[in-house]
N, CA, C and O atoms as a MOPAC input file, in Angstrom:
PM7 MOZYME 1SCF
protein

 N     51.37200 1   -15.18300 1    16.14300 1
 C     50.25100 1   -15.06600 1    15.23900 1
 C     50.77800 1   -14.88600 1    13.82200 1
 O     51.76900 1   -14.19400 1    13.59000 1
 N     50.09300 1   -15.52300 1    12.88300 1
 C     50.51700 1   -15.46700 1    11.48900 1
 C     49.31400 1   -15.19900 1    10.59800 1
 O     48.23400 1   -15.75100 1    10.80900 1
 N     49.51200 1   -14.35900 1     9.61500 1
 C     48.46500 1   -14.10200 1     8.63900 1
 C     48.46800 1   -15.25200 1     7.64100 1
 O     49.47100 1   -15.50000 1     6.97100 1
 N     47.33100 1   -15.95900 1     7.54400 1
 C     47.23900 1   -17.09300 1     6.63200 1
 C     46.24400 1   -16.83000 1     5.49800 1
 O     46.07100 1   -17.67300 1     4.61900 1
 N     45.58900 1   -15.66000 1     5.51500 1
 C     44.63200 1   -15.37700 1     4.45600 1
 C     44.33800 1   -13.89600 1     4.32600 1
 O     44.50000 1   -13.12300 1     5.27000 1
 N     43.89900 1   -13.52100 1     3.13200 1
 C     43.46400 1   -12.15300 1     2.87200 1
 C     42.09300 1   -12.21600 1     2.21600 1
 O     41.83600 1   -13.07200 1     1.37000 1
 N     41.20800 1   -11.29100 1     2.62000 1
 C     39.82100 1   -11.32200 1     2.16500 1
 C     39.30500 1    -9.91600 1     1.91000 1
 O     39.81700 1    -8.93300 1     2.44500 1
 N     38.28000 1    -9.85200 1     1.08000 1
 C     37.53300 1    -8.61100 1     0.88700 1
 C     36.06800 1    -8.90500 1     1.20100 1
 O     35.55900 1    -9.98900 1     0.91600 1
 N     35.40600 1    -7.91700 1     1.79400 1
 C     33.98100 1    -8.06800 1     2.09400 1
 C     33.18700 1    -7.50000 1     0.93300 1
 O     33.43000 1    -6.37500 1     0.49600 1
 N     32.24300 1    -8.27500 1     0.43500 1
 C     31.38500 1    -7.86100 1    -0.66400 1
 C     30.11500 1    -7.20600 1    -0.12100 1
 O     29.78900 1    -7.35500 1     1.05700 1
 N     29.41500 1    -6.49400 1    -0.96900 1
 C     28.20200 1    -5.79400 1    -0.56100 1
 C     27.11700 1    -6.73800 1    -0.06100 1
 O     26.26200 1    -6.33000 1     0.72500 1
 N     27.13700 1    -7.99700 1    -0.50500 1
 C     26.11600 1    -8.95800 1    -0.08000 1
 C     26.43400 1    -9.62700 1     1.25900 1
 O     25.71500 1   -10.53100 1     1.68400 1
 N     27.52100 1    -9.18400 1     1.93200 1
 C     27.87700 1    -9.72700 1     3.23900 1
 C     28.80500 1   -10.91400 1     3.19200 1
 O     29.17200 1   -11.44800 1     4.23900 1
 N     29.20100 1   -11.34900 1     1.99600 1
 C     30.15200 1   -12.44400 1     1.88300 1
 C     31.57900 1   -11.89800 1     1.96100 1
 O     31.82700 1   -10.71700 1     1.72000 1
 N     32.49500 1   -12.78100 1     2.30000 1
 C     33.91800 1   -12.46500 1     2.30100 1
 C     34.55900 1   -13.41000 1     1.30500 1
 O     34.28900 1   -14.61100 1     1.32300 1
 N     35.40500 1   -12.87800 1     0.43500 1
 C     36.03800 1   -13.67700 1    -0.59400 1
 C     37.53800 1   -13.46600 1    -0.52700 1
 O     38.01300 1   -12.33500 1    -0.42000 1
 N     38.29600 1   -14.58600 1    -0.59100 1
 C     39.73900 1   -14.44800 1    -0.53300 1
 C     40.44300 1   -15.76700 1    -0.68600 1
 O     39.92300 1   -16.70200 1    -1.29600 1
 N     41.64700 1   -15.83600 1    -0.12000 1
 C     42.48000 1   -17.01200 1    -0.27100 1
 C     43.21300 1   -17.29500 1     1.02900 1
 O     43.65600 1   -16.38400 1     1.72800 1
 N     43.33000 1   -18.58500 1     1.33800 1
 C     44.11500 1   -19.03600 1     2.48500 1
 C     45.33800 1   -19.74700 1     1.93800 1
 O     45.23400 1   -20.62300 1     1.07900 1
 N     46.52200 1   -19.35000 1     2.45800 1
 C     47.77500 1   -19.97100 1     2.04500 1
 C     48.57400 1   -20.33500 1     3.28700 1
 O     48.87600 1   -19.48000 1     4.12000 1
 N     48.91500 1   -21.62300 1     3.40000 1
 C     49.82200 1   -22.11300 1     4.43200 1
 C     50.80900 1   -23.05100 1     3.73800 1
 O     50.80600 1   -23.16400 1     2.51200 1
 N     51.64800 1   -23.72000 1     4.51900 1
 C     52.58400 1   -24.67300 1     3.91500 1
 C     51.86000 1   -25.82500 1     3.22400 1
 O     52.36500 1   -26.37300 1     2.24400 1
 N     50.67600 1   -26.19800 1     3.72800 1
 C     49.97000 1   -27.33500 1     3.13800 1
 C     48.61100 1   -26.98800 1     2.53800 1
 O     47.93400 1   -27.87200 1     2.01300 1
 N     48.20200 1   -25.73900 1     2.60000 1
 C     46.88200 1   -25.33700 1     2.12300 1
 C     47.01500 1   -24.09900 1     1.25000 1
 O     47.63700 1   -23.11400 1     1.64600 1
 N     46.43500 1   -24.15300 1     0.07500 1
 C     46.41400 1   -23.00300 1    -0.82600 1
 C     45.09700 1   -23.07400 1    -1.58900 1
 O     45.00600 1   -23.73000 1    -2.62600 1
 N     44.08000 1   -22.39400 1    -1.07000 1
 C     42.76300 1   -22.49900 1    -1.67100 1
 C     41.98900 1   -21.19000 1    -1.57500 1
 O     42.16100 1   -20.40800 1    -0.64100 1
 N     41.13100 1   -20.97700 1    -2.57000 1
 C     40.22000 1   -19.84500 1    -2.51700 1
 C     39.10300 1   -20.19300 1    -1.55000 1
 O     38.65300 1   -21.33800 1    -1.49700 1
 N     38.65200 1   -19.19900 1    -0.77900 1
 C     37.64600 1   -19.42800 1     0.25900 1
 C     36.61800 1   -18.31800 1     0.22300 1
 O     36.93600 1   -17.15800 1    -0.04000 1
 N     35.36300 1   -18.69800 1     0.49700 1
 C     34.27700 1   -17.72500 1     0.65900 1
 C     33.62300 1   -17.95700 1     2.00300 1
 O     33.30500 1   -19.09100 1     2.36200 1
 N     33.42300 1   -16.88400 1     2.74400 1
 C     32.61300 1   -16.92200 1     3.95300 1
 C     31.25900 1   -16.34800 1     3.56900 1
 O     31.16600 1   -15.21700 1     3.09200 1
 N     30.20800 1   -17.13800 1     3.78200 1
 C     28.85400 1   -16.78300 1     3.36800 1
 C     27.97200 1   -16.68400 1     4.60200 1
 O     28.06300 1   -17.53800 1     5.48300 1
 N     27.11000 1   -15.65000 1     4.69400 1
 C     26.21200 1   -15.56800 1     5.85800 1
 C     25.40400 1   -16.85300 1     6.02200 1
 O     24.83300 1   -17.37700 1     5.06500 1
 N     25.37300 1   -17.34400 1     7.25800 1
 C     24.63000 1   -18.56900 1     7.56900 1
 C     23.14200 1   -18.24600 1     7.69200 1
 O     22.77300 1   -17.11600 1     8.01400 1
 N     22.29100 1   -19.23800 1     7.43700 1
 C     20.85400 1   -19.01300 1     7.60500 1
 C     20.53400 1   -18.61400 1     9.04700 1
 O     21.17300 1   -19.07800 1     9.99000 1
 N     19.54700 1   -17.75700 1     9.19700 1
 C     19.13600 1   -17.28700 1    10.52800 1
 C     18.59900 1   -18.45800 1    11.34000 1
 O     17.94000 1   -19.35200 1    10.80800 1
 N     18.89200 1   -18.43700 1    12.64100 1
 C     18.43100 1   -19.48100 1    13.55500 1
 C     18.24700 1   -18.88100 1    14.94100 1
 O     18.75600 1   -17.79800 1    15.22900 1
 N     17.52200 1   -19.58200 1    15.79200 1
 C     17.30600 1   -19.12000 1    17.15900 1
 C     18.43200 1   -19.53900 1    18.10200 1
 O     18.49900 1   -19.05800 1    19.23300 1
 N     19.29700 1   -20.40900 1    17.66000 1
 C     20.37500 1   -20.90700 1    18.50300 1
 C     21.46100 1   -19.84900 1    18.69700 1
 O     21.92900 1   -19.24100 1    17.73500 1
 N     21.85200 1   -19.63900 1    19.95300 1
 C     22.91700 1   -18.68000 1    20.25700 1
 C     24.28400 1   -19.19500 1    19.81000 1
 O     25.21400 1   -18.41300 1    19.61400 1
 N     24.39900 1   -20.51100 1    19.65100 1
 C     25.68300 1   -21.10800 1    19.28500 1
 C     25.88100 1   -21.23800 1    17.77500 1
 O     26.96200 1   -21.61100 1    17.32000 1
 N     24.85700 1   -20.93500 1    17.00800 1
 C     24.95100 1   -21.06700 1    15.55400 1
 C     25.94200 1   -20.05700 1    14.99100 1
 O     26.02100 1   -18.93200 1    15.48500 1
 N     26.69900 1   -20.43900 1    13.96400 1
 C     27.66100 1   -19.50700 1    13.37200 1
 C     26.96700 1   -18.40500 1    12.57800 1
 O     25.82400 1   -18.54500 1    12.14100 1
 N     27.69000 1   -17.31700 1    12.40900 1
 C     27.20200 1   -16.20200 1    11.59200 1
 C     27.58700 1   -16.37100 1    10.13200 1
 O     26.90600 1   -15.87100 1     9.23800 1
 N     28.69400 1   -17.08600 1     9.89700 1
 C     29.18700 1   -17.32000 1     8.53800 1
 C     29.55800 1   -18.78300 1     8.38000 1
 O     29.93400 1   -19.44400 1     9.34700 1
 N     29.45100 1   -19.28600 1     7.16100 1
 C     29.92900 1   -20.62500 1     6.80500 1
 C     31.07700 1   -20.46200 1     5.81500 1
 O     31.02500 1   -19.60300 1     4.93500 1
 N     32.11400 1   -21.28400 1     5.95900 1
 C     33.29200 1   -21.21100 1     5.08900 1
 C     33.22700 1   -22.30900 1     4.03300 1
 O     32.99200 1   -23.47600 1     4.34700 1
 N     33.43900 1   -21.92000 1     2.78300 1
 C     33.43900 1   -22.85300 1     1.66400 1
 C     34.74800 1   -22.73900 1     0.90000 1
 O     35.20200 1   -21.64000 1     0.58100 1
 N     35.35100 1   -23.89100 1     0.60900 1
 C     36.55600 1   -23.91900 1    -0.21800 1
 C     36.17000 1   -23.60200 1    -1.65300 1
 O     34.98800 1   -23.60500 1    -1.99700 1
 N     37.15200 1   -23.33300 1    -2.48000 1
 C     36.92100 1   -22.96800 1    -3.87100 1
 C     36.07700 1   -23.96300 1    -4.64400 1
 O     35.41000 1   -23.59500 1    -5.61100 1
 N     36.10000 1   -25.22400 1    -4.22500 1
 C     35.31700 1   -26.25500 1    -4.90700 1
 C     33.90200 1   -26.37100 1    -4.34500 1
 O     33.16100 1   -27.27200 1    -4.73800 1
 N     33.50900 1   -25.47000 1    -3.42600 1
 C     32.15500 1   -25.45900 1    -2.88300 1
 C     31.93200 1   -26.34000 1    -1.67600 1
 O     30.79900 1   -26.46200 1    -1.20900 1
 N     32.98100 1   -26.96100 1    -1.15600 1
 C     32.85000 1   -27.83200 1     0.00800 1
 C     32.95200 1   -26.99900 1     1.28300 1
 O     33.89100 1   -26.22300 1     1.45900 1
 N     31.96700 1   -27.17200 1     2.16900 1
 C     31.98800 1   -26.45400 1     3.45100 1
 C     33.06100 1   -27.06300 1     4.34200 1
 O     33.12800 1   -28.28100 1     4.50700 1
 N     33.90200 1   -26.20100 1     4.91700 1
 C     34.94200 1   -26.71800 1     5.79800 1
 C     35.18300 1   -25.84200 1     7.01500 1
 O     36.24800 1   -25.89600 1     7.62900 1
 N     34.18500 1   -25.03100 1     7.36200 1
 C     34.34800 1   -24.23400 1     8.56300 1
 C     33.21500 1   -23.26200 1     8.78400 1
 O     32.24700 1   -23.20500 1     8.02600 1
 N     33.37100 1   -22.49200 1     9.86200 1
 C     32.35400 1   -21.52000 1    10.23800 1
 C     33.01900 1   -20.37600 1    11.00300 1
 O     34.16900 1   -20.47500 1    11.43200 1
 N     32.26000 1   -19.28300 1    11.16000 1
 C     32.77200 1   -18.11100 1    11.87600 1
 C     31.65900 1   -17.49100 1    12.70600 1
 O     30.49200 1   -17.47800 1    12.31500 1
 N     32.05800 1   -16.97900 1    13.86300 1
 C     31.12700 1   -16.34800 1    14.78900 1
 C     31.55400 1   -14.90800 1    15.01800 1
 O     32.73400 1   -14.63900 1    15.24000 1
 N     30.61300 1   -13.98800 1    14.96800 1
 C     30.89900 1   -12.57000 1    15.18500 1
 C     31.19700 1   -12.33600 1    16.66000 1
 O     30.47000 1   -12.81800 1    17.52900 1
 N     32.26200 1   -11.60100 1    16.94000 1
 C     32.68800 1   -11.28800 1    18.30800 1
 C     33.08900 1    -9.81900 1    18.39000 1
 O     33.28800 1    -9.15800 1    17.37100 1
 N     33.20500 1    -9.31900 1    19.62200 1
 C     33.72200 1    -7.97500 1    19.86800 1
 C     34.97400 1    -8.09400 1    20.72700 1
 O     35.09400 1    -9.00700 1    21.54400 1
 N     35.90200 1    -7.16500 1    20.53400 1
 C     37.10200 1    -7.15100 1    21.36800 1
 C     36.70300 1    -6.88900 1    22.81300 1
 O     35.60100 1    -6.40700 1    23.07800 1
 N     37.59200 1    -7.20500 1    23.74500 1
 C     37.29200 1    -7.03200 1    25.17400 1
 C     36.88400 1    -5.61000 1    25.51800 1
 O     36.01400 1    -5.39600 1    26.36300 1
 N     37.50900 1    -4.63600 1    24.86700 1
 C     37.15900 1    -3.24000 1    25.15700 1
 C     35.94300 1    -2.76800 1    24.35800 1
 O     35.48800 1    -1.63600 1    24.52100 1
 N     35.41900 1    -3.64700 1    23.48900 1
 C     34.21600 1    -3.33300 1    22.72400 1
 C     34.42000 1    -2.39900 1    21.55100 1
 O     33.45000 1    -1.94700 1    20.94400 1
 N     35.66500 1    -2.10300 1    21.22400 1
 C     35.93200 1    -1.10700 1    20.17700 1
 C     35.88500 1    -1.67400 1    18.75200 1
 O     35.70100 1    -0.91900 1    17.79800 1
 N     36.05000 1    -2.99600 1    18.59800 1
 C     36.10200 1    -3.57700 1    17.25700 1
 C     35.33300 1    -4.88800 1    17.19600 1
 O     35.21600 1    -5.61300 1    18.18300 1
 N     34.81600 1    -5.16700 1    16.01100 1
 C     34.16100 1    -6.44000 1    15.74200 1
 C     35.08800 1    -7.27500 1    14.86900 1
 O     35.77800 1    -6.74500 1    13.99800 1
 N     35.10000 1    -8.57200 1    15.10800 1
 C     35.88200 1    -9.50200 1    14.30100 1
 C     35.11000 1   -10.81600 1    14.22700 1
 O     34.05600 1   -10.94700 1    14.84900 1
 N     35.61600 1   -11.78000 1    13.48200 1
 C     34.98600 1   -13.09200 1    13.41100 1
 C     35.96000 1   -14.14300 1    13.93200 1
 O     37.10800 1   -14.21400 1    13.49500 1
 N     35.48800 1   -14.94900 1    14.86400 1
 C     36.23900 1   -16.09200 1    15.36400 1
 C     35.96400 1   -17.25300 1    14.41400 1
 O     34.81000 1   -17.63200 1    14.21700 1
 N     37.01600 1   -17.81800 1    13.82600 1
 C     36.88600 1   -18.79300 1    12.74400 1
 C     37.40700 1   -20.16100 1    13.18800 1
 O     38.43600 1   -20.26400 1    13.85600 1
 N     36.67300 1   -21.20400 1    12.80300 1
 C     37.14200 1   -22.58100 1    12.98300 1
 C     37.04900 1   -23.27100 1    11.62800 1
 O     35.97900 1   -23.34300 1    11.02400 1
 N     38.19500 1   -23.77800 1    11.15700 1
 C     38.26300 1   -24.51600 1     9.89600 1
 C     38.66500 1   -25.94700 1    10.21400 1
 O     39.53200 1   -26.17600 1    11.05700 1
 N     38.04300 1   -26.91100 1     9.54700 1
 C     38.39200 1   -28.30200 1     9.81000 1
 C     38.16900 1   -29.14700 1     8.55600 1
 O     37.28100 1   -28.87200 1     7.74800 1
 N     38.98400 1   -30.16400 1     8.41900 1
 C     38.90600 1   -31.08100 1     7.29500 1
 C     39.59500 1   -32.37400 1     7.72700 1
 O     40.51700 1   -32.32700 1     8.54100 1
 N     39.18100 1   -33.50300 1     7.21400 1
 C     39.82300 1   -34.75900 1     7.61000 1
 C     41.33700 1   -34.79100 1     7.36900 1
 O     42.04200 1   -35.53900 1     8.04700 1
 N     41.84800 1   -34.00800 1     6.43100 1
 C     43.29500 1   -34.02200 1     6.19100 1
 C     44.07600 1   -33.18700 1     7.21100 1
 O     45.30000 1   -33.29800 1     7.28200 1
 N     43.38500 1   -32.34900 1     8.00600 1
 C     44.06500 1   -31.53800 1     9.01100 1
 C     44.36000 1   -32.40000 1    10.24400 1
 O     43.51300 1   -33.19700 1    10.64800 1
 N     45.53400 1   -32.25500 1    10.84200 1
 C     45.80900 1   -32.98600 1    12.08500 1
 C     44.95000 1   -32.47200 1    13.24700 1
 O     44.69300 1   -33.20400 1    14.20200 1
 N     44.51500 1   -31.22900 1    13.16400 1
 C     43.65600 1   -30.61000 1    14.18100 1
 C     42.94200 1   -29.43200 1    13.53300 1
 O     43.40900 1   -28.92000 1    12.51500 1
 N     41.81800 1   -28.99000 1    14.09800 1
 C     41.13700 1   -27.81900 1    13.52800 1
 C     42.04500 1   -26.59300 1    13.54400 1
 O     42.93700 1   -26.47300 1    14.38400 1
 N     41.80400 1   -25.69400 1    12.61100 1
 C     42.50900 1   -24.41600 1    12.55900 1
 C     41.60000 1   -23.35900 1    13.18100 1
 O     40.46700 1   -23.16900 1    12.73800 1
 N     42.09600 1   -22.68000 1    14.19800 1
 C     41.36700 1   -21.58100 1    14.82800 1
 C     42.04500 1   -20.27900 1    14.43500 1
 O     43.26800 1   -20.16500 1    14.50800 1
 N     41.26000 1   -19.30400 1    14.02000 1
 C     41.81800 1   -18.04000 1    13.54000 1
 C     40.81700 1   -16.91400 1    13.78400 1
 O     39.68700 1   -17.14800 1    14.21300 1
 N     41.25300 1   -15.70200 1    13.50300 1
 C     40.39500 1   -14.51800 1    13.60600 1
 C     40.40900 1   -13.78500 1    12.27900 1
 O     41.46700 1   -13.52400 1    11.70600 1
 N     39.21700 1   -13.45700 1    11.79900 1
 C     39.06600 1   -12.67200 1    10.57800 1
 C     38.88400 1   -11.22800 1    11.01300 1
 O     37.83600 1   -10.86800 1    11.54900 1
 N     39.90400 1   -10.39300 1    10.78500 1
 C     39.90400 1    -9.02500 1    11.30100 1
 C     40.07000 1    -8.01400 1    10.16900 1
 O     40.78900 1    -8.24500 1     9.19600 1
 N     39.38600 1    -6.90000 1    10.32800 1
 C     39.49000 1    -5.82700 1     9.34000 1
 C     40.81800 1    -5.10800 1     9.52600 1
 O     41.26300 1    -4.87000 1    10.64900 1
 N     41.44300 1    -4.76600 1     8.40300 1
 C     42.69200 1    -4.01300 1     8.45100 1
 C     42.40500 1    -2.56300 1     8.07600 1
 O     41.24500 1    -2.19100 1     7.90200 1
 N     43.42500 1    -1.75400 1     7.95200 1
 C     43.24100 1    -0.31300 1     7.74400 1
 C     42.54000 1     0.03500 1     6.43500 1
 O     41.88400 1     1.07400 1     6.35100 1
 N     42.66300 1    -0.79500 1     5.43100 1
 C     41.99700 1    -0.53600 1     4.15000 1
 C     40.52300 1    -0.94800 1     4.25000 1
 O     40.23800 1    -2.10200 1     4.57200 1
 N     39.58400 1    -0.03800 1     3.98500 1
 C     38.15900 1    -0.37400 1     4.12000 1
 C     37.76700 1    -1.59100 1     3.27000 1
 O     38.10200 1    -1.67100 1     2.08800 1
 N     37.05200 1    -2.53200 1     3.89300 1
 C     36.59800 1    -3.72500 1     3.19400 1
 C     37.63900 1    -4.81200 1     3.06300 1
 O     37.35800 1    -5.86300 1     2.48600 1
 N     38.84700 1    -4.58800 1     3.58600 1
 C     39.92700 1    -5.57400 1     3.51200 1
 C     40.10100 1    -6.24400 1     4.87200 1
 O     40.06600 1    -5.58300 1     5.91100 1
 N     40.28900 1    -7.55600 1     4.85200 1
 C     40.40200 1    -8.33800 1     6.07900 1
 C     41.56100 1    -9.30900 1     5.96300 1
 O     41.93100 1    -9.72000 1     4.86300 1
 N     42.13400 1    -9.67500 1     7.10700 1
 C     43.14500 1   -10.72100 1     7.14400 1
 C     42.64400 1   -11.82700 1     8.06000 1
 O     41.89400 1   -11.58300 1     9.00500 1
 N     43.07300 1   -13.04800 1     7.76100 1
 C     42.77800 1   -14.19100 1     8.60700 1
 C     44.04900 1   -14.48600 1     9.37700 1
 O     45.06800 1   -14.86500 1     8.79900 1
 N     43.98100 1   -14.30900 1    10.68500 1
 C     45.16800 1   -14.43300 1    11.54200 1
 C     45.03500 1   -15.71100 1    12.38000 1
 O     44.05900 1   -15.90500 1    13.10400 1
 N     46.04200 1   -16.56600 1    12.25600 1
 C     46.04300 1   -17.84500 1    12.96900 1
 C     46.94400 1   -17.74500 1    14.17400 1
 O     47.99400 1   -17.10500 1    14.12900 1
 N     46.52500 1   -18.38800 1    15.26600 1
 C     47.41300 1   -18.54000 1    16.42600 1
 C     47.12600 1   -19.88300 1    17.08000 1
 O     45.99300 1   -20.36400 1    17.06000 1
 N     48.13500 1   -20.47100 1    17.64400 1
 C     47.98900 1   -21.80900 1    18.24800 1
 C     47.34000 1   -21.69900 1    19.60000 1
 O     47.13000 1   -22.71200 1    20.26800 1

C-alpha cells in the first residue's frame, strides 16, 4: 500500500488535497454527491483541479465497525486501468490520506 494523496475535510463536507504519483500530480476535490435512492450511488464525486470529474467514493466501515473510510475509484482515458484506493482519516483531526493498493 502506498500513500498517493493527502486531504483535509472542510466544514461543508468536501475534501480538498493533492494526488501525486509518478505520472499524476493534480489538485483534487471530493464533493458530496447529490442524494439518490440508489444503494450503488457514490457518496462523493472526485474532481481534478481543472473541474473535470474523474472518480467517485463510497462510504464504508471497517470489518470490525470501528472506523469509517471512503472506497475510491479514479479513472481517466490516460490511465491503463482504474485506480482503486481508500481515503482514510489519520491521527490529525480533519486530515486524510489516500492509500492505493493493487
